[in-house]
N, C-alpha and C positions, 0 to 999 in steps of 0.2 A: 619278179625276176630279183635276183639278191644283188646287190649289189659290193662288192670287195674295200676295203678300207684301204687307203690309201697310205702307207705309209710313209712315215716322217722321215722328211728329206735326212736328219740330222743325223748321224749314225751313231751319237755319242748318247743321245738319250730315249728312251722305252718309251713305246709309241700307245696308247689311249687302251685300257680295258676293251671288248665288242658292244659286252654289257654296261659298260657306264658310260655315258653321252654325255656327263657334265663336262662342264670345264674345269678340269683340275689340271694341274701342273706336270712336267712331265719330268722326269725324276733321272739321273744320270745312273746309269749302268756297267758303266768304266770308271776309274779312279783318276780320281780331279788329273790327272799327272798326260793324260788321254787324252784334254783339252787344250793344254797351256802345251803342253809339248808339241804338238802340231804348228803350233801358232810358233814359238821359236827355233822351230826348224824350215817353217817359212822364212827365215825371218835371215836367219842362218845360210840358206839355200841348199836343205836339207830335202827332198823333198821323199822319199823311200819310207815308208813306213821300217823297215827294219832301219835302218839307219836313225828312230826316232828311238829306241828301244837303246844302241846304242849312245846315243845323246844323255837318254837319261840314266846311263849305266857310268856311262861319266863324272854327270854332274851329283851324282851320288859316293863316287868313289871320289871326287875332287871334294866335297862336303867332310868327306869322313879323311879323307888328309891331311885336312886341315884341321878337323878337330883335334885328333890324335898326335897328329906330328909338328903341332906348330903352341905356342902357350894359351891359346883361346878357352882351351877348355879350363886350364888356370882362373885366367880372369874371369869367365862368366860364373866360377862358382867362389869365388872372391867377389864379385858384385853382387851375390845371392847372399853369399854370410856377411856383406858393410851394411846390407840396406835389410834384414831383419833386427830388429829391435835389440836387443842380448833376454832383457826381460819379457818379451815374447818367445822367446825358444826358451828359455829357464821355465815359463810355463808350460808352456806344450808337453817339456822333457818331465812335467813332473805330472800330467794329464797322462800320456805315455806307460812309464810307468806302473803305476795303480794299476791298470790295465794288464800288464807285461807279468806283473808278480803275483798277479791270482793263478795264473795260467804256469808261470814258471815260480815255483815259490824262491826267497832270499835262503840261502844256506849260508852255514859260517863260512870263514875265508881261510883256510887252511895252510893256504898256500902262498898266504901273502898279495892276492892281487890289490889291497887299498895302498899296501905298501910300495908298492914296484908302480902303480898308476902314480901315487904324488911324488914317485921319486924324478916320474917321466913326465908333471906338472911345473917341479922345481927347475927340472933343467929346461922345459921350454919359460919360465922365467928367467932362467938367467941366460939364455940364451936374446929374449931382449936385449937386454943388458950390455951383453957384448958386443952385440956387431953394429956397424956401422949404418949398414943400408935401410934407406930408411920402407923398401919394399919387404923386406926381411922383417923391420923391425913394428910396418901395421898386422903384418901375420900376426903375432903375438899380444894385443894392444888389449883385447880385451880376459885375457884368462884370468884374470883377477877380480872378473866377475862373474864367472860362472861359480856353485858350488860343485865343487867335480865330487863326485860320489862314484867309486869302483867298487867291482860286489860280484860274487859269486851263486847263481840261481841253479836249479837244480832243474834237470834238463836230462832222464836217463836215454829218452832216442833222440837229443841235436847235441853236436858236436860245432860249436861254434861260439863266437863271441859278437857282441853289437855294441855300438855309441847306441845313445838316443837323445834328440836335441838338449841342451843346457848342461853339458859335462858331467849325464849318469850315460856308467858305462859298465857291463855287464858283461860275464865271462860265465858258460854252463861246466859244470862239472863233471859233465864227461871229454872235453875238450882237456880238462887239465890231470883225469885219470891218467 
């Protein structure tokens, strides 16, 4: 007589395989939202599973709206920038540029990228001195601590420009052509 194994009462976990009778943990087969959404929906009086998906959509939409339509993302970025020490930022940039310039070698700056970049840094320094807004001033507090380096790299199939930590900015020659 063969006996059928009883299925798990929890629909959010997988059952153990018939070949493995050892005590192994049940692993979720659905996303974590499948666990907390019914609980949240229950507390909000939502019993229908279709409405759980609508609730998830409303939560995601609200989070995205909060992120993109308010200055929350700016505050988060500023907090991250102010918590990383400048020396760490500069060192990370130095390490990154070594591997980058192995792949994309630096070429002569015939376009004046270094000059234009230094003019932007100078404008940032002037902005720091010309504004009375404390938040605006704090954006430029560390501008003098970076060793600004603007340059051109040879990348025949890459039309791009990028900034590395620590004040290193590179423009591809393909973009400038």
